[in-house]
C-alpha positions, 0 to 999 in steps of 0.5 A, a space after each residue: 255250056 249252052 242251055 238249049 230248050 228241046 221239047 222231047 229232051 227237056 220236059 218230056 219226063 215231067 209230062 209237060 209238052 209243047 202243043 200246037 194250035 192244030 194238035 189234038 192231044 190225048 191227055 190220057 197216060 198210057 202205061 206199059 202193058 204188063 200182066 203177071 200170073 205168078 199169083 195164079 199159079 203158085 201159093 206165097 209163103 208169107 211168114 218170112 221177114 226182111 230180117 231172114 236170110 234164108 227160108 227153110 222147111 223140114 222134110 220128114 222121112 219114115 223108116 224102120 218097120 215099114 220093111 216088115 218083120 221076119 215073118 213077112 212084109 207086114 208087122 205081124 207078131 209071131 208069138 207073145 215073146 216076139 220082138 216087135 218091129 220099130 219105126 224111126 223118123 228122120 228129118 232133113 232141113 231144106 233151105 233156100 236163100 232170101 235175096 234183098 231187093 231194093 229200088 229208089 224213087 227220086 225226083 227233083 223239086 223242079 220236076 215235081 212242080 212242073 209235073 203238078 202244073 201239067 196235071 201229071 204227078 211224076 211221083 205217082 208215075 215213078 212209083 208205078 214204074 217201080 212197082 212194075 219192076 218189082 212184079 216183073 222180078 217176082 214173076 221171073 223168079 217164080 217161073 225160071 228162077 235166077 242164075 246169079 242167086 243160084 235158084 230155079 223156078 217152077 218151070 225148070 227145077 232140077 228136083 222135078 222129073 222130066 220125060 219126053 212124052 212124044 210129039 205134039 200134033 195139032 190134031 182136033 180129034 177129041 180122042 187123040 187130044 184127051 189121050 195125049 193129056 191123060 198120058 201126061 197125067 198118068 205119068 205124073 200120077 205114076 211118079 207119086 207111086 199113084 198117090 196123087 193126080 195133078 190138078 193143074 197143067 201149065 201149057 205153052 200159049 200156042 197149045 192153049 190157043 189151039 184148045 180154045 179155038 177148036 169148037 166141038 161139033 154139035 155143042 157150045 163146048 170147046 176142046 179146052 173145056 172138054 179136056 178139063 171135064 174129061 180126064 183122069 183127075 176129074 174121073 178120080 173125083 178131082 179137078 183139072 185146070 189148064 192155064 197158059 204161061 208166057 215163059 213156056 213160049 220162050 224157046 231159049 229157056 227150054 230145048 223142047 216145048 214143055 207142059 208142067 203138071 202139078 198141084 197148086 198147094 202150099 204143101 206142094 210148092 210155094 214161093 217165099 216173098 217178103 212184101 215191099 215196104 218203104 223208108 220215109 222221104 229223104 231230102 238231098 239238096 233239091 231232090 226227094 227220094 223214097 227207098 223201097 225194099 223187099 226180099 225174094 226167095 226161091 221156089 220151095 218144092 215141098 213135094 217135088 214128086 208131085 210136080 212133073 215136066 212133060 217135054 214135047 218133041 216137035 212135030 216133023 215137017 
């Protein structure tokens, strides 16, 4: 077997390259671009550990006297010898699997020495690549879940009510747009029996871009800020935050464009996550390896009635 020295194949992984006399090399390393928004859109449940196999919580249900007594719908006492109504409390445990996650960062002593001489430490680069994969897996698990594990995400849960709210148009008329979003908020409010109005809306990037780029006449406010300050939630003393999610732009995930209305609160929806940890360096002949491990749960919908999916019909051409 002959050994052939090829620049791109033999030494590119160590960060060392042949540089010609007339070549101006930019020594900066440009890593892959990646932004993750799960930390913005959901609270983490961090009481879970690597020893846990499932995460769970108790959902309480009040029954009994809430149906009223024989003298009416309220728990009135008809006379001193009346039998008072009683209440009962039922509890249900909701469990979600915690799945182990792991990767190994390894390199030979020869790769390490060459990379150090080139001034581009390969150990740090491979560690960054491992962290990037970890964040990508969390982001995917949070938003759309995992079919292999059998869990759904924040955007596609079977526990959440989904309804078609009509055709989305690119209208720039303030009254039309406000009416469209208030219709979604009202339907989500109704799903909670008018107890809570959502404070967060996740929208496809195209809709977010339209809201941002539409400038209102005679003002410095764009349509996005106007909607966020003039809606059912703010009128009722709350707030409203509208954010884009790249997963909502994927037509293969949803049969129709979707807007997600919910309240970002640990008592509404959260994601169990065991932080990443490492073992000591392991030496195998000429190789050094560091195993990393963590665990990913599934999104817990503590109050699924406070999450609402508004599916949009495509505008007819």
